N, C-alpha and C positions, 0 to 999 in steps of 0.2 A: 099446193106444197106448203108444208108447215116449216116455220123457221125455228132454229134451235133456241131453247130457253136458257138464258144465262142469269146469273145473280150478280148484281152490281156490287163492286168492292167498296163503294163509298157508303151507299144507303141500305144495302142488303135487300133491295127489292128485286123481284124477278122481272125480266123483260125479254122480248123477242129480238134476237140479233138479226136485223134485216140488212140487205145489201145497201150500200151507199149511205149508211148511218154515219153522221158526223161524230167525231171524237173517238174514244178508245173502244175496243171491242169488249172490254170487261166492265164498262160503265154504262148506266142507263142514259137515254137521251137528256133527261133533266140534269143529271150530274155532269154530262159532257159539254153542254151548251155554254156555260160561263167561260171555259178555257178556250173554246173556239173563238169567242168574241175578243178575248185578250190577245190572241195571236195576231189578229188583224191590225191592231193599233201599235204593234211592236216595230213595224218597219219604217217609221218616220225618223229621218236623220237630217241634221242641218249640214251645211257645206263643210264646216270644220270637222265634224265627225266622219263624213264621207272621205275627206282628204286623209285623215289619220288612218282610217280603215284601209284605204287604198295603199298608203305607204307601208302599213303593216303587212298587207297581202303581198306587196312587191318584195319586201324583205324575206317573207316566208318562201316565195318562189325562188329567189336567189339562193337561199340556204339549201333548199331541196335540190336545186340544180347542182350546186357545188358538192353536196353529199353523193348524189347519184352519178355524176359524171367526172369526178376528180380522178386523176391517175394515181394509183398507189405505187410508190417507188420503193 
């Protein structure tokens, strides 16, 4: 089975779009690989950042609950 031939939007090189290819479907593996490694290091947070994110999420949940379930009089 042959794979579809795509053209990379970054470097304009042709490549075969194979299943389980990391990155975007419109970029070749060479152009997709730096972004995949950047996403891995993005998840590290210290305790203060986790606490502030948790508080912000709680405030968002409360606001959504109030908007969805308030009674219109």
